[in-house]
N, CA, C and O atoms as CSV, one atom per row, in Angstrom:
chain,resi,resn,atom,element,x,y,z
A,1,MET,N,N,-2.400,12.487,-19.899
A,1,MET,CA,C,-3.435,11.482,-19.740
A,1,MET,C,C,-3.084,10.568,-18.563
A,1,MET,O,O,-1.972,10.048,-18.471
A,2,LYS,N,N,-4.037,10.388,-17.686
A,2,LYS,CA,C,-3.840,9.534,-16.514
A,2,LYS,C,C,-4.028,8.069,-16.897
A,2,LYS,O,O,-4.864,7.730,-17.735
A,3,HIS,N,N,-3.237,7.219,-16.269
A,3,HIS,CA,C,-3.342,5.781,-16.486
A,3,HIS,C,C,-3.646,5.122,-15.146
A,3,HIS,O,O,-2.794,5.066,-14.259
A,4,TYR,N,N,-4.863,4.628,-15.015
A,4,TYR,CA,C,-5.293,3.978,-13.785
A,4,TYR,C,C,-5.415,2.475,-14.001
A,4,TYR,O,O,-5.676,1.998,-15.106
A,5,PHE,N,N,-5.219,1.756,-12.916
A,5,PHE,CA,C,-5.459,0.317,-12.916
A,5,PHE,C,C,-5.886,-0.065,-11.511
A,5,PHE,O,O,-5.826,0.753,-10.593
A,6,THR,N,N,-6.312,-1.293,-11.347
A,6,THR,CA,C,-6.828,-1.750,-10.054
A,6,THR,C,C,-5.806,-2.597,-9.326
A,6,THR,O,O,-5.228,-3.530,-9.884
A,7,ILE,N,N,-5.593,-2.243,-8.043
A,7,ILE,CA,C,-4.867,-3.106,-7.123
A,7,ILE,C,C,-5.861,-3.481,-6.020
A,7,ILE,O,O,-6.989,-2.989,-6.002
A,8,PHE,N,N,-5.446,-4.335,-5.123
A,8,PHE,CA,C,-6.326,-4.744,-4.029
A,8,PHE,C,C,-5.675,-4.400,-2.703
A,8,PHE,O,O,-4.527,-4.761,-2.445
A,9,ILE,N,N,-6.431,-3.690,-1.861
A,9,ILE,CA,C,-5.961,-3.308,-0.536
A,9,ILE,C,C,-6.871,-3.988,0.481
A,9,ILE,O,O,-8.068,-3.707,0.551
A,10,ASN,N,N,-6.287,-4.883,1.262
A,10,ASN,CA,C,-7.050,-5.688,2.230
A,10,ASN,C,C,-8.241,-6.362,1.554
A,10,ASN,O,O,-9.321,-6.474,2.133
A,11,GLY,N,N,-8.022,-6.807,0.315
A,11,GLY,CA,C,-9.046,-7.536,-0.428
A,11,GLY,C,C,-10.017,-6.683,-1.216
A,11,GLY,O,O,-10.795,-7.210,-2.012
A,12,ASP,N,N,-9.988,-5.361,-1.010
A,12,ASP,CA,C,-10.912,-4.460,-1.705
A,12,ASP,C,C,-10.234,-3.814,-2.905
A,12,ASP,O,O,-9.065,-3.437,-2.820
A,13,PRO,N,N,-10.946,-3.680,-4.026
A,13,PRO,CA,C,-10.354,-3.034,-5.201
A,13,PRO,C,C,-10.072,-1.558,-4.947
A,13,PRO,O,O,-10.852,-0.874,-4.284
A,14,PHE,N,N,-8.962,-1.077,-5.474
A,14,PHE,CA,C,-8.556,0.324,-5.333
A,14,PHE,C,C,-7.991,0.774,-6.666
A,14,PHE,O,O,-7.048,0.173,-7.180
A,15,ASN,N,N,-8.567,1.836,-7.232
A,15,ASN,CA,C,-8.051,2.376,-8.491
A,15,ASN,C,C,-6.834,3.225,-8.201
A,15,ASN,O,O,-6.889,4.169,-7.413
A,16,CYS,N,N,-5.743,2.881,-8.844
A,16,CYS,CA,C,-4.436,3.453,-8.556
A,16,CYS,C,C,-3.849,4.042,-9.834
A,16,CYS,O,O,-3.914,3.417,-10.893
A,17,ASP,N,N,-3.279,5.235,-9.741
A,17,ASP,CA,C,-2.544,5.802,-10.861
A,17,ASP,C,C,-1.187,5.105,-10.930
A,17,ASP,O,O,-0.590,4.813,-9.894
A,18,PHE,N,N,-0.699,4.839,-12.129
A,18,PHE,CA,C,0.560,4.106,-12.279
A,18,PHE,C,C,1.728,4.813,-11.599
A,18,PHE,O,O,2.727,4.168,-11.281
A,19,SER,N,N,1.628,6.126,-11.369
A,19,SER,CA,C,2.738,6.877,-10.781
A,19,SER,C,C,2.725,6.881,-9.253
A,19,SER,O,O,3.628,7.446,-8.637
A,20,MET,N,N,1.712,6.257,-8.624
A,20,MET,CA,C,1.613,6.261,-7.162
A,20,MET,C,C,2.481,5.178,-6.544
A,20,MET,O,O,2.384,4.004,-6.899
A,21,SER,N,N,3.330,5.594,-5.614
A,21,SER,CA,C,4.127,4.629,-4.855
A,21,SER,C,C,3.302,4.142,-3.663
A,21,SER,O,O,2.228,4.673,-3.383
A,22,LEU,N,N,3.809,3.142,-2.978
A,22,LEU,CA,C,3.148,2.668,-1.764
A,22,LEU,C,C,3.020,3.816,-0.769
A,22,LEU,O,O,1.977,3.971,-0.133
A,23,SER,N,N,4.053,4.607,-0.633
A,23,SER,CA,C,4.021,5.754,0.269
A,23,SER,C,C,2.903,6.723,-0.115
A,23,SER,O,O,2.194,7.218,0.761
A,24,ASP,N,N,2.735,6.998,-1.400
A,24,ASP,CA,C,1.659,7.890,-1.873
A,24,ASP,C,C,0.288,7.344,-1.507
A,24,ASP,O,O,-0.582,8.093,-1.063
A,25,ILE,N,N,0.095,6.055,-1.688
A,25,ILE,CA,C,-1.203,5.442,-1.380
A,25,ILE,C,C,-1.491,5.502,0.114
A,25,ILE,O,O,-2.610,5.817,0.518
A,26,LEU,N,N,-0.492,5.203,0.933
A,26,LEU,CA,C,-0.705,5.262,2.382
A,26,LEU,C,C,-1.020,6.690,2.827
A,26,LEU,O,O,-1.863,6.894,3.701
A,27,ARG,N,N,-0.358,7.665,2.242
A,27,ARG,CA,C,-0.641,9.070,2.553
A,27,ARG,C,C,-2.071,9.422,2.104
A,27,ARG,O,O,-2.807,10.074,2.845
A,28,TYR,N,N,-2.460,8.998,0.908
A,28,TYR,CA,C,-3.808,9.237,0.389
A,28,TYR,C,C,-4.869,8.650,1.322
A,28,TYR,O,O,-5.914,9.260,1.547
A,29,LEU,N,N,-4.591,7.466,1.860
A,29,LEU,CA,C,-5.533,6.793,2.758
A,29,LEU,C,C,-5.424,7.285,4.199
A,29,LEU,O,O,-6.146,6.807,5.074
A,30,ASP,N,N,-4.518,8.245,4.453
A,30,ASP,CA,C,-4.297,8.821,5.779
A,30,ASP,C,C,-3.910,7.751,6.798
A,30,ASP,O,O,-4.467,7.683,7.894
A,31,ILE,N,N,-2.944,6.919,6.411
A,31,ILE,CA,C,-2.478,5.833,7.266
A,31,ILE,C,C,-1.117,6.215,7.838
A,31,ILE,O,O,-0.211,6.602,7.101
A,32,ASP,N,N,-0.984,6.102,9.152
A,32,ASP,CA,C,0.264,6.401,9.841
A,32,ASP,C,C,1.249,5.255,9.597
A,32,ASP,O,O,1.062,4.146,10.099
A,33,VAL,N,N,2.290,5.534,8.828
A,33,VAL,CA,C,3.238,4.477,8.448
A,33,VAL,C,C,4.036,3.947,9.639
A,33,VAL,O,O,4.670,2.897,9.538
A,34,ASN,N,N,4.011,4.657,10.759
A,34,ASN,CA,C,4.750,4.197,11.934
A,34,ASN,C,C,4.008,3.110,12.703
A,34,ASN,O,O,4.578,2.470,13.587
A,35,ASN,N,N,2.733,2.902,12.362
A,35,ASN,CA,C,1.922,1.932,13.099
A,35,ASN,C,C,1.369,0.824,12.224
A,35,ASN,O,O,0.345,0.228,12.560
A,36,VAL,N,N,2.028,0.534,11.105
A,36,VAL,CA,C,1.534,-0.510,10.216
A,36,VAL,C,C,2.662,-1.423,9.744
A,36,VAL,O,O,3.840,-1.066,9.736
A,37,ILE,N,N,2.243,-2.591,9.360
A,37,ILE,CA,C,3.094,-3.534,8.629
A,37,ILE,C,C,2.397,-3.734,7.293
A,37,ILE,O,O,1.179,-3.909,7.245
A,38,ILE,N,N,3.159,-3.710,6.215
A,38,ILE,CA,C,2.582,-3.872,4.889
A,38,ILE,C,C,3.051,-5.192,4.289
A,38,ILE,O,O,4.242,-5.503,4.258
A,39,GLU,N,N,2.076,-5.952,3.817
A,39,GLU,CA,C,2.359,-7.190,3.098
A,39,GLU,C,C,2.010,-6.944,1.630
A,39,GLU,O,O,0.871,-6.616,1.297
A,40,TYR,N,N,2.999,-7.108,0.768
A,40,TYR,CA,C,2.831,-6.865,-0.665
A,40,TYR,C,C,2.988,-8.178,-1.400
A,40,TYR,O,O,4.068,-8.768,-1.390
A,41,ASN,N,N,1.920,-8.647,-2.043
A,41,ASN,CA,C,1.936,-9.943,-2.742
A,41,ASN,C,C,2.568,-11.026,-1.868
A,41,ASN,O,O,3.425,-11.789,-2.314
A,42,ASN,N,N,2.122,-11.071,-0.617
A,42,ASN,CA,C,2.510,-12.084,0.371
A,42,ASN,C,C,3.904,-11.919,0.955
A,42,ASN,O,O,4.382,-12.828,1.634
A,43,ASP,N,N,4.580,-10.792,0.717
A,43,ASP,CA,C,5.889,-10.518,1.311
A,43,ASP,C,C,5.811,-9.274,2.180
A,43,ASP,O,O,5.203,-8.281,1.782
A,44,ILE,N,N,6.420,-9.312,3.367
A,44,ILE,CA,C,6.470,-8.141,4.238
A,44,ILE,C,C,7.446,-7.133,3.631
A,44,ILE,O,O,8.549,-7.492,3.219
A,45,ILE,N,N,7.025,-5.867,3.583
A,45,ILE,CA,C,7.827,-4.809,2.976
A,45,ILE,C,C,8.439,-3.940,4.075
A,45,ILE,O,O,7.746,-3.507,4.996
A,46,ASN,N,N,9.740,-3.693,3.967
A,46,ASN,CA,C,10.437,-2.816,4.890
A,46,ASN,C,C,10.032,-1.370,4.621
A,46,ASN,O,O,9.839,-0.986,3.467
A,47,LYS,N,N,9.902,-0.574,5.664
A,47,LYS,CA,C,9.478,0.827,5.514
A,47,LYS,C,C,10.380,1.625,4.571
A,47,LYS,O,O,9.909,2.574,3.943
A,48,ILE,N,N,11.650,1.272,4.456
A,48,ILE,CA,C,12.548,2.028,3.566
A,48,ILE,C,C,12.183,1.817,2.095
A,48,ILE,O,O,12.647,2.564,1.235
A,49,GLN,N,N,11.364,0.817,1.798
A,49,GLN,CA,C,10.948,0.543,0.427
A,49,GLN,C,C,9.648,1.249,0.044
A,49,GLN,O,O,9.257,1.206,-1.123
A,50,PHE,N,N,8.975,1.892,0.983
A,50,PHE,CA,C,7.657,2.474,0.722
A,50,PHE,C,C,7.680,3.493,-0.416
A,50,PHE,O,O,6.734,3.553,-1.202
A,51,ASN,N,N,8.742,4.295,-0.519
A,51,ASN,CA,C,8.821,5.319,-1.570
A,51,ASN,C,C,9.190,4.752,-2.930
A,51,ASN,O,O,8.909,5.370,-3.957
A,52,SER,N,N,9.812,3.593,-2.947
A,52,SER,CA,C,10.297,3.047,-4.217
A,52,SER,C,C,9.458,1.885,-4.743
A,52,SER,O,O,9.761,1.326,-5.797
A,53,LEU,N,N,8.408,1.521,-4.014
A,53,LEU,CA,C,7.556,0.417,-4.447
A,53,LEU,C,C,6.392,0.956,-5.278
A,53,LEU,O,O,5.567,1.723,-4.783
A,54,PHE,N,N,6.338,0.550,-6.533
A,54,PHE,CA,C,5.250,0.918,-7.438
A,54,PHE,C,C,4.524,-0.346,-7.844
A,54,PHE,O,O,5.103,-1.432,-7.828
A,55,PHE,N,N,3.266,-0.214,-8.205
A,55,PHE,CA,C,2.401,-1.362,-8.403
A,55,PHE,C,C,2.178,-1.698,-9.866
A,55,PHE,O,O,2.371,-0.884,-10.769
A,56,LYS,N,N,1.760,-2.946,-10.049
A,56,LYS,CA,C,1.306,-3.441,-11.348
A,56,LYS,C,C,-0.167,-3.805,-11.183
A,56,LYS,O,O,-0.613,-4.054,-10.063
A,57,PRO,N,N,-0.926,-3.842,-12.268
A,57,PRO,CA,C,-2.332,-4.227,-12.152
A,57,PRO,C,C,-2.491,-5.564,-11.421
A,57,PRO,O,O,-1.727,-6.506,-11.634
A,58,GLN,N,N,-3.490,-5.614,-10.569
A,58,GLN,CA,C,-3.874,-6.801,-9.808
A,58,GLN,C,C,-2.948,-7.115,-8.632
A,58,GLN,O,O,-3.125,-8.144,-7.980
A,59,ASP,N,N,-1.960,-6.252,-8.342
A,59,ASP,CA,C,-1.146,-6.450,-7.151
A,59,ASP,C,C,-2.031,-6.379,-5.917
A,59,ASP,O,O,-3.139,-5.844,-5.960
A,60,SER,N,N,-1.528,-6.923,-4.824
A,60,SER,CA,C,-2.304,-6.976,-3.598
A,60,SER,C,C,-1.445,-6.518,-2.426
A,60,SER,O,O,-0.299,-6.942,-2.282
A,61,ILE,N,N,-2.015,-5.640,-1.584
A,61,ILE,CA,C,-1.354,-5.291,-0.334
A,61,ILE,C,C,-2.316,-5.507,0.818
A,61,ILE,O,O,-3.525,-5.313,0.691
A,62,GLU,N,N,-1.760,-5.906,1.923
A,62,GLU,CA,C,-2.507,-6.013,3.176
A,62,GLU,C,C,-1.881,-5.006,4.119
A,62,GLU,O,O,-0.663,-4.975,4.289
A,63,ILE,N,N,-2.709,-4.193,4.725
A,63,ILE,CA,C,-2.252,-3.199,5.695
A,63,ILE,C,C,-2.631,-3.715,7.065
A,63,ILE,O,O,-3.811,-3.840,7.393
A,64,ILE,N,N,-1.618,-4.012,7.861
A,64,ILE,CA,C,-1.831,-4.563,9.196
A,64,ILE,C,C,-1.477,-3.488,10.212
A,64,ILE,O,O,-0.327,-3.057,10.293
A,65,THR,N,N,-2.457,-3.061,10.980
A,65,THR,CA,C,-2.250,-1.998,11.964
A,65,THR,C,C,-1.738,-2.593,13.271
A,65,THR,O,O,-2.278,-3.574,13.783
A,66,ILE,N,N,-0.686,-1.977,13.796
A,66,ILE,CA,C,-0.120,-2.385,15.080
A,66,ILE,C,C,-0.843,-1.604,16.165
A,66,ILE,O,O,-0.885,-0.374,16.144
A,67,VAL,N,N,-1.406,-2.334,17.108
A,67,VAL,CA,C,-2.154,-1.697,18.190
A,67,VAL,C,C,-1.469,-2.023,19.502
A,67,VAL,O,O,-1.248,-3.188,19.832
A,68,GLY,N,N,-1.137,-0.981,20.243
A,68,GLY,CA,C,-0.535,-1.178,21.556
A,68,GLY,C,C,-1.628,-1.232,22.620
A,68,GLY,O,O,-2.736,-0.737,22.411
A,69,GLY,N,N,-1.316,-1.813,23.715
A,69,GLY,CA,C,-2.291,-1.880,24.783
A,69,GLY,C,C,-1.639,-2.364,26.067
A,69,GLY,O,O,-0.446,-2.662,26.117
A,70,GLY,N,N,-2.424,-2.427,27.052
A,70,GLY,CA,C,-1.859,-2.901,28.294
A,70,GLY,C,C,-2.904,-3.022,29.347
A,70,GLY,O,O,-2.603,-3.414,30.474
């Protein structure tokens, strides 16, 4: 039996399975982890934590895309 709950990604609700890590969610959303900064409940998360970070209901992440230019 699947257990889903809602987290918020950039302010929008996202139904998440309890077994999904941050890395799983970013892969699901097709986000290149090399070009983003992730803020989890107002704290910046180091990329080495992406596989070990799991969510609780109502958690919030902000995905900030790094854009190069010149």
